[in-house]
Residue, then its C-alpha position, 0 to 999 in steps of 0.5 A: m494505480s488502477v492501471n497496475y490494479a487492472a494489470g494484476l487481475s487475472q484474465y477475464a473476457n467479459k469486462g462490460k461495455c467500454g468506450i461508450p460516448e459521454k453525454f453532457d447536460t447544458d449548464a441550465e439543465v445541470e443547475e436545475k437538476i442540482l437544485q432538484l437533488t438538493t431538495l430530495i437530500r433535504e427532504s429524505k430521512h435516510v440517504v445512501f451514496h453509491t460511488g464508482a471510479g468516476i469520482s476519482t478521475s479528477a485525482g488523476i486515477p483513470d477509470f475503467r470504461g470511459p473513453k480513456g479508461v484502462w480497459t477501453l485503451e486495452m481493447r484498442g491496444e493502447e496503454p494509459k499514461v499515468d503519472i501518479t501512485f495510489e500513495s500520492a493520490k489525494p481525495t477529490v472534491t466529491h470525497m471531501a464533500l461526502v465527509a462533510l455531508e455525513k458529518a452534517g447529517f445529510v448522508h447516512f451511508v456510502i457504498s463504494q466499488n472503488i479500491d483506491g482507499l480515498h474514502l477512508r484516507s479522506g476521513f470518511p468514518r469506516n462504520r459508515l462505509a462499505e467497500l465491496h471490492g477491497n482497499m489497496f491500503v487495508e490488510e485482514c488477519d486470516k485468523c481473528y479477521i481484524q483489519y489494519i489500514s496503513e499509509s502505504s499500499v499493499p504488495t499483493m492482490g487477489l486475497k493473498h498473504t502480504g508477508d506481515y503478521c497480526l499483532q493483536m493481543k489475545m488471552r494467550g499472547i499475540c495472534r500472529g495470524q497472517l495478513t492478507d490483502t482485501i483486493l478482489d480478483w474476478e469471480d472472488n466472493l464480495p466481503e460478507d460483512d460489507l455486502e450484508t451491511a450494504n444491502t441493509e442500508a440500500k433497503l433502508a434508504d429512501l434516496s439512493v444517489c449513484l456517483g461516477t459508476s456505470l453499474q455494470i458489475k454485479p452484484s454491486g451494480r444491482i444494490p441500488v435497485l433495493t431502494k426502488k423496490n422499497g419505495g425510495k427514489l434513485i438518482l444517477v450522476n454519470l456521463q455515460p448510460t447505465p443499466l438502471d437509467r430506466l429506473c431512476d427518478l433523476r439523471i444528471n449528465a455532468y461531472v460529479d465534482r461540480v454536482m457535489k460542490g453545488v449541492c454543498q453550497l445550496l445545503d450551506v455545508d463547507i467542503p473541507e480541504y484535504s490536509g493529509f491521511s486521516f483515519v476515522l473509525k466511528s462517525v460523530n453520529t454513531k448511535p450508542r449500540e451501533k455495530c462498528p467494524r474491527m479496524l486498526l491503524k497499522r502501527k509503525k515498528s517499535r524501537r524493540d523491533v528496529y533494534r532486533e532488525k539491526l542486530a540481525n542485520s549486523a550478525k548476518a553481515e559479520s557472518t558474510d565477512a567471516v566467510k569472505c576472510e576464510k575464502t581469501e586466506t585459503e585462496d591467497s595464502e601459500d604458506p600455511v605456517p605463521i611467520a614471526i617478523k623481527t626486522e625490517e628486512d623480514k618485512k621486505d621478504v614477506v612482501q616479495l612472497t606475496e607481491d603477486d596477491p592483487d589484494l595487497t598494496d605496495t605501501e608499507d602500512s598495507n604490508e604491515n596490516c596484511i602480515p599473518p598473525v603470529n602464534k607465539r607457540l609456533a613462532t619460527l626462526i628466520s635466518n637472514e643476514g644480520t641475525n645469528e643462527g639459532e637466535e630466537c626471534e622476539q615474540l610480539e606482545s600482540p599479533p598484528k591485525k590482518i585486514c582482508n580486502 
């Protein structure tokens, strides 16, 4: 969760303004502004959306600077209560609305500061998305730079090695580069490809819409300004004030889910239900020569890999058992000479010699199993009542098994 993400970051003093009171427009004002936004989207040729933590709060993921945000509570000495994980979080109405609007041709690109991975998991195409701060479900090879997305979150943060290796085939075999997470820490540089693409799309946009972001983090929070500099319009949908309020053409103080639902209704676009993890590399609107990011769905272990793991674990277990058996024989055996057993009386004698051993039971079966194996060449004679002196004991055809507890 964003809580674990925030805790995993290094210490940083300047986290922006936190806990600013939220402001809500009236219902009439919201409906009027939704109509204005819909008109602008319909009339624009290149629409870019900028998304922040506010679009994921309805999924149970807390934001950072809201009244109950992670860093707001941290400043108060409190801890947020979260009952959801990144894996169990589901895309919100806003996430699915963006998927539908992109497929319908109304949205051309999304620039996101979120690391929760909900955009890609919702089925939003990767070549229409720039994730400036990383993704909890994406790993990147430090050798060939291909990216892998999986259904489970990465175990590390801060561009560290995750412990896995790249399996991409090359001319001379498998790449075998080390995989690293893509989550940025404070002062880390933004990914070059995503940042370059985001700047290009913002400059091309004649309409930029910011959803659920306070726009306080630089340089991500300044990218929408590029649209204004090139003659485009800027729309802000957020409950708290932002540094770009004075530049925007329209500001909507309402929940983003309500706004996006209203926009889709006016554009006659159906919002699909989330049906599970879905990775889409290319948009249906992709042009023939359009460049696409290098990303693969991380494959599960093959049968060969699973079989090799089982063999390795089995060999390790056998090695451990052998060490235990050797230790038990060394500590518990008083007589290193093997003993041949001929009669039932002999068995009783052996039990008496080993009765102090806590690992042996008093049952007859256990005594038989714990008798040391017989070496035919070193078989000795046992003198007991009922046996003739000098008589060779019978040699067992197969030595009894010894069970080491």
